[in-house]
Full PDB file with SEQRES, HELIX, SHEET, SSBOND, CRYST1, ORIGX, SCALE, CONECT and MASTER records, all heavy atoms in Angstrom:
SEQRES   1 A   45  MET GLN PRO VAL LYS TYR GLU ASP GLY SER TRP GLY VAL          
SEQRES   2 A   45  THR VAL GLN VAL THR GLY LEU ALA SER GLU GLN GLN ALA          
SEQRES   3 A   45  GLU ALA ALA MET GLN HIS MET GLN LYS LEU PHE CYS GLY          
SEQRES   4 A   45  ALA GLN ILE ASN GLU ASN                                      
HELIX    1 AA1 GLU A   23  PHE A   37  1                                  15    
HELIX    2 AA2 GLY A   39  GLN A   41  5                                   3    
SHEET    1 AA1 2 GLN A   2  LYS A   5  0                                        
SHEET    2 AA1 2 TRP A  11  THR A  14 -1                                        
CRYST1    1.000    1.000    1.000  90.00  90.00  90.00 P 1           1          
ORIGX1      1.000000  0.000000  0.000000        0.00000                         
ORIGX2      0.000000  1.000000  0.000000        0.00000                         
ORIGX3      0.000000  0.000000  1.000000        0.00000                         
SCALE1      1.000000  0.000000  0.000000        0.00000                         
SCALE2      0.000000  1.000000  0.000000        0.00000                         
SCALE3      0.000000  0.000000  1.000000        0.00000                         
ATOM      1  N   MET A   1      10.600   0.519 -19.095  1.00  0.00           N  
ATOM      2  CA  MET A   1       9.342   0.412 -18.386  1.00  0.00           C  
ATOM      3  C   MET A   1       9.315  -0.948 -17.693  1.00  0.00           C  
ATOM      4  O   MET A   1       9.822  -1.936 -18.229  1.00  0.00           O  
ATOM      5  CB  MET A   1       8.169   0.521 -19.336  1.00  0.00           C  
ATOM      6  CG  MET A   1       8.057   1.844 -20.029  1.00  0.00           C  
ATOM      7  SD  MET A   1       6.678   1.845 -21.182  1.00  0.00           S  
ATOM      8  CE  MET A   1       5.573   2.899 -20.294  1.00  0.00           C  
ATOM      9  N   GLN A   2       8.703  -0.951 -16.516  1.00  0.00           N  
ATOM     10  CA  GLN A   2       8.633  -2.196 -15.765  1.00  0.00           C  
ATOM     11  C   GLN A   2       7.384  -2.207 -14.900  1.00  0.00           C  
ATOM     12  O   GLN A   2       7.107  -1.243 -14.191  1.00  0.00           O  
ATOM     13  CB  GLN A   2       9.875  -2.301 -14.884  1.00  0.00           C  
ATOM     14  CG  GLN A   2       9.925  -3.520 -14.012  1.00  0.00           C  
ATOM     15  CD  GLN A   2      11.217  -3.556 -13.201  1.00  0.00           C  
ATOM     16  OE1 GLN A   2      12.156  -2.836 -13.453  1.00  0.00           O  
ATOM     17  NE2 GLN A   2      11.238  -4.399 -12.205  1.00  0.00           N  
ATOM     18  N   PRO A   3       6.615  -3.316 -14.934  1.00  0.00           N  
ATOM     19  CA  PRO A   3       5.462  -3.414 -14.045  1.00  0.00           C  
ATOM     20  C   PRO A   3       5.936  -3.602 -12.599  1.00  0.00           C  
ATOM     21  O   PRO A   3       6.960  -4.236 -12.357  1.00  0.00           O  
ATOM     22  CB  PRO A   3       4.698  -4.637 -14.540  1.00  0.00           C  
ATOM     23  CG  PRO A   3       5.702  -5.442 -15.287  1.00  0.00           C  
ATOM     24  CD  PRO A   3       6.733  -4.491 -15.802  1.00  0.00           C  
ATOM     25  N   VAL A   4       5.165  -3.049 -11.661  1.00  0.00           N  
ATOM     26  CA  VAL A   4       5.520  -3.122 -10.248  1.00  0.00           C  
ATOM     27  C   VAL A   4       4.268  -3.501  -9.455  1.00  0.00           C  
ATOM     28  O   VAL A   4       3.206  -2.904  -9.644  1.00  0.00           O  
ATOM     29  CB  VAL A   4       6.031  -1.756  -9.735  1.00  0.00           C  
ATOM     30  CG1 VAL A   4       6.305  -1.799  -8.254  1.00  0.00           C  
ATOM     31  CG2 VAL A   4       7.265  -1.320 -10.505  1.00  0.00           C  
ATOM     32  N   LYS A   5       4.396  -4.481  -8.578  1.00  0.00           N  
ATOM     33  CA  LYS A   5       3.296  -4.837  -7.679  1.00  0.00           C  
ATOM     34  C   LYS A   5       3.622  -4.275  -6.294  1.00  0.00           C  
ATOM     35  O   LYS A   5       4.688  -4.542  -5.746  1.00  0.00           O  
ATOM     36  CB  LYS A   5       3.098  -6.351  -7.601  1.00  0.00           C  
ATOM     37  CG  LYS A   5       1.885  -6.712  -6.765  1.00  0.00           C  
ATOM     38  CD  LYS A   5       1.578  -8.192  -6.806  1.00  0.00           C  
ATOM     39  CE  LYS A   5       0.301  -8.478  -6.017  1.00  0.00           C  
ATOM     40  NZ  LYS A   5      -0.033  -9.905  -6.021  1.00  0.00           N  
ATOM     41  N   TYR A   6       2.690  -3.517  -5.739  1.00  0.00           N  
ATOM     42  CA  TYR A   6       2.895  -2.876  -4.445  1.00  0.00           C  
ATOM     43  C   TYR A   6       2.365  -3.749  -3.309  1.00  0.00           C  
ATOM     44  O   TYR A   6       1.587  -4.688  -3.534  1.00  0.00           O  
ATOM     45  CB  TYR A   6       2.223  -1.503  -4.433  1.00  0.00           C  
ATOM     46  CG  TYR A   6       2.862  -0.569  -5.431  1.00  0.00           C  
ATOM     47  CD1 TYR A   6       2.253  -0.317  -6.657  1.00  0.00           C  
ATOM     48  CD2 TYR A   6       4.079   0.031  -5.175  1.00  0.00           C  
ATOM     49  CE1 TYR A   6       2.840   0.519  -7.590  1.00  0.00           C  
ATOM     50  CE2 TYR A   6       4.683   0.876  -6.101  1.00  0.00           C  
ATOM     51  CZ  TYR A   6       4.059   1.111  -7.303  1.00  0.00           C  
ATOM     52  OH  TYR A   6       4.646   1.936  -8.228  1.00  0.00           O  
ATOM     53  N   GLU A   7       2.802  -3.443  -2.103  1.00  0.00           N  
ATOM     54  CA  GLU A   7       2.429  -4.234  -0.927  1.00  0.00           C  
ATOM     55  C   GLU A   7       0.926  -4.322  -0.718  1.00  0.00           C  
ATOM     56  O   GLU A   7       0.436  -5.306  -0.166  1.00  0.00           O  
ATOM     57  CB  GLU A   7       3.104  -3.671   0.322  1.00  0.00           C  
ATOM     58  CG  GLU A   7       4.602  -3.898   0.349  1.00  0.00           C  
ATOM     59  CD  GLU A   7       5.237  -3.379   1.623  1.00  0.00           C  
ATOM     60  OE1 GLU A   7       4.516  -3.140   2.618  1.00  0.00           O  
ATOM     61  OE2 GLU A   7       6.469  -3.213   1.625  1.00  0.00           O  
ATOM     62  N   ASP A   8       0.185  -3.290  -1.133  1.00  0.00           N  
ATOM     63  CA  ASP A   8      -1.272  -3.295  -0.939  1.00  0.00           C  
ATOM     64  C   ASP A   8      -1.996  -4.124  -2.004  1.00  0.00           C  
ATOM     65  O   ASP A   8      -3.214  -4.179  -2.033  1.00  0.00           O  
ATOM     66  CB  ASP A   8      -1.824  -1.875  -0.898  1.00  0.00           C  
ATOM     67  CG  ASP A   8      -1.720  -1.140  -2.231  1.00  0.00           C  
ATOM     68  OD1 ASP A   8      -1.179  -1.700  -3.209  1.00  0.00           O  
ATOM     69  OD2 ASP A   8      -2.188   0.009  -2.290  1.00  0.00           O  
ATOM     70  N   GLY A   9      -1.244  -4.756  -2.912  1.00  0.00           N  
ATOM     71  CA  GLY A   9      -1.835  -5.588  -3.950  1.00  0.00           C  
ATOM     72  C   GLY A   9      -2.103  -4.864  -5.261  1.00  0.00           C  
ATOM     73  O   GLY A   9      -2.471  -5.485  -6.245  1.00  0.00           O  
ATOM     74  N   SER A  10      -1.936  -3.553  -5.280  1.00  0.00           N  
ATOM     75  CA  SER A  10      -2.156  -2.796  -6.515  1.00  0.00           C  
ATOM     76  C   SER A  10      -0.914  -2.880  -7.410  1.00  0.00           C  
ATOM     77  O   SER A  10       0.160  -3.296  -6.983  1.00  0.00           O  
ATOM     78  CB  SER A  10      -2.492  -1.338  -6.199  1.00  0.00           C  
ATOM     79  OG  SER A  10      -1.385  -0.685  -5.597  1.00  0.00           O  
ATOM     80  N   TRP A  11      -1.111  -2.489  -8.656  1.00  0.00           N  
ATOM     81  CA  TRP A  11      -0.039  -2.535  -9.638  1.00  0.00           C  
ATOM     82  C   TRP A  11       0.247  -1.152 -10.188  1.00  0.00           C  
ATOM     83  O   TRP A  11      -0.614  -0.283 -10.203  1.00  0.00           O  
ATOM     84  CB  TRP A  11      -0.417  -3.460 -10.794  1.00  0.00           C  
ATOM     85  CG  TRP A  11      -0.338  -4.900 -10.434  1.00  0.00           C  
ATOM     86  CD1 TRP A  11      -1.293  -5.633  -9.804  1.00  0.00           C  
ATOM     87  CD2 TRP A  11       0.762  -5.774 -10.640  1.00  0.00           C  
ATOM     88  NE1 TRP A  11      -0.858  -6.921  -9.616  1.00  0.00           N  
ATOM     89  CE2 TRP A  11       0.410  -7.035 -10.134  1.00  0.00           C  
ATOM     90  CE3 TRP A  11       2.026  -5.624 -11.222  1.00  0.00           C  
ATOM     91  CZ2 TRP A  11       1.275  -8.120 -10.189  1.00  0.00           C  
ATOM     92  CZ3 TRP A  11       2.865  -6.718 -11.285  1.00  0.00           C  
ATOM     93  CH2 TRP A  11       2.494  -7.945 -10.765  1.00  0.00           C  
ATOM     94  N   GLY A  12       1.464  -0.962 -10.666  1.00  0.00           N  
ATOM     95  CA  GLY A  12       1.864   0.275 -11.306  1.00  0.00           C  
ATOM     96  C   GLY A  12       2.914  -0.017 -12.359  1.00  0.00           C  
ATOM     97  O   GLY A  12       3.258  -1.171 -12.602  1.00  0.00           O  
ATOM     98  N   VAL A  13       3.426   1.017 -12.976  1.00  0.00           N  
ATOM     99  CA  VAL A  13       4.483   0.893 -13.971  1.00  0.00           C  
ATOM    100  C   VAL A  13       5.570   1.898 -13.622  1.00  0.00           C  
ATOM    101  O   VAL A  13       5.288   3.074 -13.404  1.00  0.00           O  
ATOM    102  CB  VAL A  13       3.951   1.186 -15.397  1.00  0.00           C  
ATOM    103  CG1 VAL A  13       5.084   1.173 -16.406  1.00  0.00           C  
ATOM    104  CG2 VAL A  13       2.874   0.195 -15.770  1.00  0.00           C  
ATOM    105  N   THR A  14       6.790   1.421 -13.582  1.00  0.00           N  
ATOM    106  CA  THR A  14       7.937   2.288 -13.369  1.00  0.00           C  
ATOM    107  C   THR A  14       8.541   2.610 -14.729  1.00  0.00           C  
ATOM    108  O   THR A  14       8.776   1.715 -15.537  1.00  0.00           O  
ATOM    109  CB  THR A  14       8.994   1.593 -12.494  1.00  0.00           C  
ATOM    110  OG1 THR A  14       8.415   1.303 -11.236  1.00  0.00           O  
ATOM    111  CG2 THR A  14      10.210   2.464 -12.293  1.00  0.00           C  
ATOM    112  N   VAL A  15       8.771   3.897 -14.990  1.00  0.00           N  
ATOM    113  CA  VAL A  15       9.375   4.340 -16.242  1.00  0.00           C  
ATOM    114  C   VAL A  15      10.678   5.040 -15.908  1.00  0.00           C  
ATOM    115  O   VAL A  15      10.715   5.905 -15.025  1.00  0.00           O  
ATOM    116  CB  VAL A  15       8.443   5.319 -16.998  1.00  0.00           C  
ATOM    117  CG1 VAL A  15       9.108   5.821 -18.261  1.00  0.00           C  
ATOM    118  CG2 VAL A  15       7.114   4.670 -17.303  1.00  0.00           C  
ATOM    119  N   GLN A  16      11.747   4.671 -16.606  1.00  0.00           N  
ATOM    120  CA  GLN A  16      13.044   5.294 -16.369  1.00  0.00           C  
ATOM    121  C   GLN A  16      13.557   5.854 -17.687  1.00  0.00           C  
ATOM    122  O   GLN A  16      13.574   5.158 -18.710  1.00  0.00           O  
ATOM    123  CB  GLN A  16      14.017   4.263 -15.815  1.00  0.00           C  
ATOM    124  CG  GLN A  16      15.321   4.858 -15.372  1.00  0.00           C  
ATOM    125  CD  GLN A  16      16.175   3.832 -14.656  1.00  0.00           C  
ATOM    126  OE1 GLN A  16      16.156   2.654 -14.967  1.00  0.00           O  
ATOM    127  NE2 GLN A  16      16.922   4.287 -13.695  1.00  0.00           N  
ATOM    128  N   VAL A  17      13.966   7.124 -17.679  1.00  0.00           N  
ATOM    129  CA  VAL A  17      14.537   7.768 -18.860  1.00  0.00           C  
ATOM    130  C   VAL A  17      15.979   8.123 -18.520  1.00  0.00           C  
ATOM    131  O   VAL A  17      16.235   8.770 -17.503  1.00  0.00           O  
ATOM    132  CB  VAL A  17      13.746   9.048 -19.230  1.00  0.00           C  
ATOM    133  CG1 VAL A  17      14.392   9.756 -20.405  1.00  0.00           C  
ATOM    134  CG2 VAL A  17      12.293   8.708 -19.532  1.00  0.00           C  
ATOM    135  N   THR A  18      16.906   7.686 -19.364  1.00  0.00           N  
ATOM    136  CA  THR A  18      18.321   7.947 -19.111  1.00  0.00           C  
ATOM    137  C   THR A  18      18.944   8.688 -20.283  1.00  0.00           C  
ATOM    138  O   THR A  18      18.335   8.822 -21.342  1.00  0.00           O  
ATOM    139  CB  THR A  18      19.089   6.622 -18.887  1.00  0.00           C  
ATOM    140  OG1 THR A  18      18.985   5.833 -20.076  1.00  0.00           O  
ATOM    141  CG2 THR A  18      18.530   5.847 -17.716  1.00  0.00           C  
ATOM    142  N   GLY A  19      20.147   9.155 -20.081  1.00  0.00           N  
ATOM    143  CA  GLY A  19      20.901   9.798 -21.150  1.00  0.00           C  
ATOM    144  C   GLY A  19      20.617  11.277 -21.329  1.00  0.00           C  
ATOM    145  O   GLY A  19      21.045  11.868 -22.318  1.00  0.00           O  
ATOM    146  N   LEU A  20      19.898  11.876 -20.385  1.00  0.00           N  
ATOM    147  CA  LEU A  20      19.609  13.305 -20.487  1.00  0.00           C  
ATOM    148  C   LEU A  20      20.815  14.110 -20.016  1.00  0.00           C  
ATOM    149  O   LEU A  20      21.586  13.667 -19.166  1.00  0.00           O  
ATOM    150  CB  LEU A  20      18.370  13.646 -19.666  1.00  0.00           C  
ATOM    151  CG  LEU A  20      17.100  12.870 -20.066  1.00  0.00           C  
ATOM    152  CD1 LEU A  20      15.976  13.171 -19.117  1.00  0.00           C  
ATOM    153  CD2 LEU A  20      16.712  13.146 -21.498  1.00  0.00           C  
ATOM    154  N   ALA A  21      20.967  15.300 -20.557  1.00  0.00           N  
ATOM    155  CA  ALA A  21      22.163  16.104 -20.303  1.00  0.00           C  
ATOM    156  C   ALA A  21      22.051  17.014 -19.088  1.00  0.00           C  
ATOM    157  O   ALA A  21      23.064  17.520 -18.606  1.00  0.00           O  
ATOM    158  CB  ALA A  21      22.489  16.942 -21.541  1.00  0.00           C  
ATOM    159  N   SER A  22      20.829  17.236 -18.577  1.00  0.00           N  
ATOM    160  CA  SER A  22      20.697  18.199 -17.482  1.00  0.00           C  
ATOM    161  C   SER A  22      19.438  17.917 -16.664  1.00  0.00           C  
ATOM    162  O   SER A  22      18.539  17.190 -17.111  1.00  0.00           O  
ATOM    163  CB  SER A  22      20.613  19.623 -18.036  1.00  0.00           C  
ATOM    164  OG  SER A  22      19.409  19.801 -18.767  1.00  0.00           O  
ATOM    165  N   GLU A  23      19.382  18.542 -15.508  1.00  0.00           N  
ATOM    166  CA  GLU A  23      18.181  18.448 -14.669  1.00  0.00           C  
ATOM    167  C   GLU A  23      16.997  19.096 -15.379  1.00  0.00           C  
ATOM    168  O   GLU A  23      15.867  18.625 -15.275  1.00  0.00           O  
ATOM    169  CB  GLU A  23      18.427  19.124 -13.320  1.00  0.00           C  
ATOM    170  CG  GLU A  23      17.260  18.998 -12.379  1.00  0.00           C  
ATOM    171  CD  GLU A  23      17.501  19.612 -11.008  1.00  0.00           C  
ATOM    172  OE1 GLU A  23      18.627  20.067 -10.736  1.00  0.00           O  
ATOM    173  OE2 GLU A  23      16.546  19.635 -10.217  1.00  0.00           O  
ATOM    174  N   GLN A  24      17.265  20.145 -16.146  1.00  0.00           N  
ATOM    175  CA  GLN A  24      16.197  20.820 -16.879  1.00  0.00           C  
ATOM    176  C   GLN A  24      15.579  19.878 -17.925  1.00  0.00           C  
ATOM    177  O   GLN A  24      14.360  19.855 -18.095  1.00  0.00           O  
ATOM    178  CB  GLN A  24      16.727  22.095 -17.564  1.00  0.00           C  
ATOM    179  CG  GLN A  24      17.041  23.212 -16.599  1.00  0.00           C  
ATOM    180  CD  GLN A  24      18.375  23.041 -15.864  1.00  0.00           C  
ATOM    181  OE1 GLN A  24      19.234  22.254 -16.276  1.00  0.00           O  
ATOM    182  NE2 GLN A  24      18.546  23.756 -14.775  1.00  0.00           N  
ATOM    183  N   GLN A  25      16.403  19.095 -18.602  1.00  0.00           N  
ATOM    184  CA  GLN A  25      15.879  18.130 -19.554  1.00  0.00           C  
ATOM    185  C   GLN A  25      15.071  17.054 -18.841  1.00  0.00           C  
ATOM    186  O   GLN A  25      14.035  16.623 -19.340  1.00  0.00           O  
ATOM    187  CB  GLN A  25      17.011  17.472 -20.351  1.00  0.00           C  
ATOM    188  CG  GLN A  25      17.576  18.355 -21.419  1.00  0.00           C  
ATOM    189  CD  GLN A  25      18.604  17.630 -22.269  1.00  0.00           C  
ATOM    190  OE1 GLN A  25      19.018  16.514 -21.979  1.00  0.00           O  
ATOM    191  NE2 GLN A  25      19.026  18.289 -23.340  1.00  0.00           N  
ATOM    192  N   ALA A  26      15.539  16.635 -17.664  1.00  0.00           N  
ATOM    193  CA  ALA A  26      14.816  15.628 -16.890  1.00  0.00           C  
ATOM    194  C   ALA A  26      13.443  16.161 -16.464  1.00  0.00           C  
ATOM    195  O   ALA A  26      12.435  15.453 -16.553  1.00  0.00           O  
ATOM    196  CB  ALA A  26      15.630  15.199 -15.676  1.00  0.00           C  
ATOM    197  N   GLU A  27      13.390  17.392 -16.004  1.00  0.00           N  
ATOM    198  CA  GLU A  27      12.120  18.009 -15.606  1.00  0.00           C  
ATOM    199  C   GLU A  27      11.177  18.117 -16.804  1.00  0.00           C  
ATOM    200  O   GLU A  27       9.988  17.823 -16.695  1.00  0.00           O  
ATOM    201  CB  GLU A  27      12.356  19.394 -15.001  1.00  0.00           C  
ATOM    202  CG  GLU A  27      12.978  19.381 -13.627  1.00  0.00           C  
ATOM    203  CD  GLU A  27      12.024  18.922 -12.543  1.00  0.00           C  
ATOM    204  OE1 GLU A  27      10.795  19.087 -12.690  1.00  0.00           O  
ATOM    205  OE2 GLU A  27      12.517  18.383 -11.535  1.00  0.00           O  
ATOM    206  N   ALA A  28      11.716  18.534 -17.953  1.00  0.00           N  
ATOM    207  CA  ALA A  28      10.888  18.664 -19.160  1.00  0.00           C  
ATOM    208  C   ALA A  28      10.362  17.297 -19.599  1.00  0.00           C  
ATOM    209  O   ALA A  28       9.188  17.172 -19.973  1.00  0.00           O  
ATOM    210  CB  ALA A  28      11.695  19.307 -20.280  1.00  0.00           C  
ATOM    211  N   ALA A  29      11.194  16.273 -19.536  1.00  0.00           N  
ATOM    212  CA  ALA A  29      10.764  14.921 -19.907  1.00  0.00           C  
ATOM    213  C   ALA A  29       9.668  14.436 -18.971  1.00  0.00           C  
ATOM    214  O   ALA A  29       8.677  13.845 -19.409  1.00  0.00           O  
ATOM    215  CB  ALA A  29      11.955  13.960 -19.884  1.00  0.00           C  
ATOM    216  N   MET A  30       9.838  14.687 -17.680  1.00  0.00           N  
ATOM    217  CA  MET A  30       8.847  14.263 -16.696  1.00  0.00           C  
ATOM    218  C   MET A  30       7.500  14.949 -16.957  1.00  0.00           C  
ATOM    219  O   MET A  30       6.457  14.295 -16.975  1.00  0.00           O  
ATOM    220  CB  MET A  30       9.339  14.587 -15.285  1.00  0.00           C  
ATOM    221  CG  MET A  30       8.388  14.157 -14.187  1.00  0.00           C  
ATOM    222  SD  MET A  30       9.017  14.502 -12.540  1.00  0.00           S  
ATOM    223  CE  MET A  30       8.970  16.284 -12.506  1.00  0.00           C  
ATOM    224  N   GLN A  31       7.522  16.236 -17.171  1.00  0.00           N  
ATOM    225  CA  GLN A  31       6.284  16.974 -17.424  1.00  0.00           C  
ATOM    226  C   GLN A  31       5.619  16.510 -18.716  1.00  0.00           C  
ATOM    227  O   GLN A  31       4.392  16.364 -18.774  1.00  0.00           O  
ATOM    228  CB  GLN A  31       6.565  18.469 -17.460  1.00  0.00           C  
ATOM    229  CG  GLN A  31       6.923  19.019 -16.105  1.00  0.00           C  
ATOM    230  CD  GLN A  31       7.309  20.491 -16.156  1.00  0.00           C  
ATOM    231  OE1 GLN A  31       7.130  21.162 -17.176  1.00  0.00           O  
ATOM    232  NE2 GLN A  31       7.853  20.991 -15.059  1.00  0.00           N  
ATOM    233  N   HIS A  32       6.413  16.254 -19.750  1.00  0.00           N  
ATOM    234  CA  HIS A  32       5.861  15.788 -21.029  1.00  0.00           C  
ATOM    235  C   HIS A  32       5.181  14.429 -20.860  1.00  0.00           C  
ATOM    236  O   HIS A  32       4.055  14.235 -21.322  1.00  0.00           O  
ATOM    237  CB  HIS A  32       6.958  15.710 -22.079  1.00  0.00           C  
ATOM    238  CG  HIS A  32       6.488  15.142 -23.370  1.00  0.00           C  
ATOM    239  ND1 HIS A  32       5.665  15.834 -24.229  1.00  0.00           N  
ATOM    240  CD2 HIS A  32       6.705  13.938 -23.944  1.00  0.00           C  
ATOM    241  CE1 HIS A  32       5.397  15.076 -25.285  1.00  0.00           C  
ATOM    242  NE2 HIS A  32       6.015  13.922 -25.131  1.00  0.00           N  
ATOM    243  N   MET A  33       5.860  13.491 -20.208  1.00  0.00           N  
ATOM    244  CA  MET A  33       5.278  12.157 -20.025  1.00  0.00           C  
ATOM    245  C   MET A  33       4.038  12.206 -19.146  1.00  0.00           C  
ATOM    246  O   MET A  33       3.071  11.483 -19.379  1.00  0.00           O  
ATOM    247  CB  MET A  33       6.314  11.204 -19.443  1.00  0.00           C  
ATOM    248  CG  MET A  33       7.363  10.809 -20.460  1.00  0.00           C  
ATOM    249  SD  MET A  33       8.487   9.564 -19.842  1.00  0.00           S  
ATOM    250  CE  MET A  33       9.418  10.510 -18.658  1.00  0.00           C  
ATOM    251  N   GLN A  34       4.056  13.075 -18.143  1.00  0.00           N  
ATOM    252  CA  GLN A  34       2.899  13.221 -17.269  1.00  0.00           C  
ATOM    253  C   GLN A  34       1.679  13.657 -18.067  1.00  0.00           C  
ATOM    254  O   GLN A  34       0.600  13.083 -17.935  1.00  0.00           O  
ATOM    255  CB  GLN A  34       3.223  14.249 -16.183  1.00  0.00           C  
ATOM    256  CG  GLN A  34       2.157  14.399 -15.137  1.00  0.00           C  
ATOM    257  CD  GLN A  34       2.608  15.346 -14.028  1.00  0.00           C  
ATOM    258  OE1 GLN A  34       3.596  16.039 -14.151  1.00  0.00           O  
ATOM    259  NE2 GLN A  34       1.877  15.365 -12.954  1.00  0.00           N  
ATOM    260  N   LYS A  35       1.841  14.628 -18.937  1.00  0.00           N  
ATOM    261  CA  LYS A  35       0.727  15.092 -19.778  1.00  0.00           C  
ATOM    262  C   LYS A  35       0.334  14.054 -20.819  1.00  0.00           C  
ATOM    263  O   LYS A  35      -0.843  13.826 -21.071  1.00  0.00           O  
ATOM    264  CB  LYS A  35       1.117  16.399 -20.472  1.00  0.00           C  
ATOM    265  CG  LYS A  35       1.219  17.576 -19.538  1.00  0.00           C  
ATOM    266  CD  LYS A  35       1.674  18.805 -20.282  1.00  0.00           C  
ATOM    267  CE  LYS A  35       1.925  19.951 -19.322  1.00  0.00           C  
ATOM    268  NZ  LYS A  35       2.477  21.131 -20.019  1.00  0.00           N  
ATOM    269  N   LEU A  36       1.322  13.416 -21.418  1.00  0.00           N  
ATOM    270  CA  LEU A  36       1.077  12.447 -22.477  1.00  0.00           C  
ATOM    271  C   LEU A  36       0.314  11.230 -21.978  1.00  0.00           C  
ATOM    272  O   LEU A  36      -0.667  10.804 -22.578  1.00  0.00           O  
ATOM    273  CB  LEU A  36       2.412  12.008 -23.082  1.00  0.00           C  
ATOM    274  CG  LEU A  36       2.374  10.997 -24.213  1.00  0.00           C  
ATOM    275  CD1 LEU A  36       1.725  11.607 -25.462  1.00  0.00           C  
ATOM    276  CD2 LEU A  36       3.785  10.528 -24.524  1.00  0.00           C  
ATOM    277  N   PHE A  37       0.743  10.658 -20.860  1.00  0.00           N  
ATOM    278  CA  PHE A  37       0.174   9.403 -20.380  1.00  0.00           C  
ATOM    279  C   PHE A  37      -1.077   9.579 -19.541  1.00  0.00           C  
ATOM    280  O   PHE A  37      -1.980   8.756 -19.606  1.00  0.00           O  
ATOM    281  CB  PHE A  37       1.202   8.612 -19.568  1.00  0.00           C  
ATOM    282  CG  PHE A  37       2.364   8.131 -20.384  1.00  0.00           C  
ATOM    283  CD1 PHE A  37       3.650   8.302 -19.924  1.00  0.00           C  
ATOM    284  CD2 PHE A  37       2.180   7.511 -21.608  1.00  0.00           C  
ATOM    285  CE1 PHE A  37       4.735   7.848 -20.672  1.00  0.00           C  
ATOM    286  CE2 PHE A  37       3.254   7.057 -22.358  1.00  0.00           C  
ATOM    287  CZ  PHE A  37       4.538   7.233 -21.887  1.00  0.00           C  
ATOM    288  N   CYS A  38      -1.130  10.618 -18.726  1.00  0.00           N  
ATOM    289  CA  CYS A  38      -2.203  10.695 -17.749  1.00  0.00           C  
ATOM    290  C   CYS A  38      -2.968  12.010 -17.753  1.00  0.00           C  
ATOM    291  O   CYS A  38      -4.035  12.090 -17.149  1.00  0.00           O  
ATOM    292  CB  CYS A  38      -1.656  10.452 -16.344  1.00  0.00           C  
ATOM    293  SG  CYS A  38      -0.859   8.849 -16.183  1.00  0.00           S  
ATOM    294  N   GLY A  39      -2.445  13.018 -18.340  1.00  0.00           N  
ATOM    295  CA  GLY A  39      -3.123  14.302 -18.382  1.00  0.00           C  
ATOM    296  C   GLY A  39      -3.543  14.789 -17.010  1.00  0.00           C  
ATOM    297  O   GLY A  39      -2.763  14.793 -16.070  1.00  0.00           O  
ATOM    298  N   ALA A  40      -4.779  15.156 -16.878  1.00  0.00           N  
ATOM    299  CA  ALA A  40      -5.294  15.722 -15.627  1.00  0.00           C  
ATOM    300  C   ALA A  40      -5.484  14.686 -14.532  1.00  0.00           C  
ATOM    301  O   ALA A  40      -5.786  15.036 -13.393  1.00  0.00           O  
ATOM    302  CB  ALA A  40      -6.606  16.440 -15.899  1.00  0.00           C  
ATOM    303  N   GLN A  41      -5.300  13.404 -14.841  1.00  0.00           N  
ATOM    304  CA  GLN A  41      -5.509  12.366 -13.831  1.00  0.00           C  
ATOM    305  C   GLN A  41      -4.415  12.349 -12.770  1.00  0.00           C  
ATOM    306  O   GLN A  41      -4.603  11.823 -11.694  1.00  0.00           O  
ATOM    307  CB  GLN A  41      -5.573  10.988 -14.496  1.00  0.00           C  
ATOM    308  CG  GLN A  41      -6.767  10.835 -15.392  1.00  0.00           C  
ATOM    309  CD  GLN A  41      -6.753   9.516 -16.158  1.00  0.00           C  
ATOM    310  OE1 GLN A  41      -5.761   8.823 -16.193  1.00  0.00           O  
ATOM    311  NE2 GLN A  41      -7.878   9.185 -16.758  1.00  0.00           N  
ATOM    312  N   ILE A  42      -3.259  12.928 -13.064  1.00  0.00           N  
ATOM    313  CA  ILE A  42      -2.168  12.948 -12.087  1.00  0.00           C  
ATOM    314  C   ILE A  42      -2.236  14.255 -11.307  1.00  0.00           C  
ATOM    315  O   ILE A  42      -2.295  15.335 -11.880  1.00  0.00           O  
ATOM    316  CB  ILE A  42      -0.793  12.847 -12.776  1.00  0.00           C  
ATOM    317  CG1 ILE A  42      -0.616  11.473 -13.380  1.00  0.00           C  
ATOM    318  CG2 ILE A  42       0.335  13.141 -11.790  1.00  0.00           C  
ATOM    319  CD1 ILE A  42       0.709  11.265 -14.084  1.00  0.00           C  
ATOM    320  N   ASN A  43      -2.195  14.139  -9.996  1.00  0.00           N  
ATOM    321  CA  ASN A  43      -2.092  15.304  -9.123  1.00  0.00           C  
ATOM    322  C   ASN A  43      -0.786  15.197  -8.358  1.00  0.00           C  
ATOM    323  O   ASN A  43      -0.497  14.173  -7.754  1.00  0.00           O  
ATOM    324  CB  ASN A  43      -3.239  15.341  -8.112  1.00  0.00           C  
ATOM    325  CG  ASN A  43      -4.567  15.549  -8.784  1.00  0.00           C  
ATOM    326  OD1 ASN A  43      -4.681  16.362  -9.675  1.00  0.00           O  
ATOM    327  ND2 ASN A  43      -5.572  14.804  -8.369  1.00  0.00           N  
ATOM    328  N   GLU A  44       0.041  16.246  -8.405  1.00  0.00           N  
ATOM    329  CA  GLU A  44       1.288  16.211  -7.670  1.00  0.00           C  
ATOM    330  C   GLU A  44       1.015  16.407  -6.193  1.00  0.00           C  
ATOM    331  O   GLU A  44       0.149  17.184  -5.803  1.00  0.00           O  
ATOM    332  CB  GLU A  44       2.229  17.286  -8.177  1.00  0.00           C  
ATOM    333  CG  GLU A  44       2.692  17.015  -9.592  1.00  0.00           C  
ATOM    334  CD  GLU A  44       3.753  18.004 -10.064  1.00  0.00           C  
ATOM    335  OE1 GLU A  44       4.367  18.645  -9.199  1.00  0.00           O  
ATOM    336  OE2 GLU A  44       3.946  18.104 -11.275  1.00  0.00           O  
ATOM    337  N   ASN A  45       1.777  15.696  -5.359  1.00  0.00           N  
ATOM    338  CA  ASN A  45       1.628  15.817  -3.904  1.00  0.00           C  
ATOM    339  C   ASN A  45       2.472  16.933  -3.372  1.00  0.00           C  
ATOM    340  O   ASN A  45       3.466  17.271  -3.812  1.00  0.00           O  
ATOM    341  CB  ASN A  45       2.030  14.507  -3.224  1.00  0.00           C  
ATOM    342  CG  ASN A  45       1.091  13.382  -3.615  1.00  0.00           C  
ATOM    343  OD1 ASN A  45      -0.085  13.625  -3.870  1.00  0.00           O  
ATOM    344  ND2 ASN A  45       1.596  12.182  -3.669  1.00  0.00           N  
TER     345      ASN A  45                                                      
MASTER        0    0    0    2    2    0    0    6  344    1    0    4          
END                                                                             
């Protein structure tokens, strides 16, 4: 995890998960973290 400051002055956090065996595992990890950390607050574009 790493804090990130954007050009507009706002802040965010970058999360990187490594060591997964497949794209399917990566998708599952992404969906799990999305629900765990933000729930309904995240809307996909």
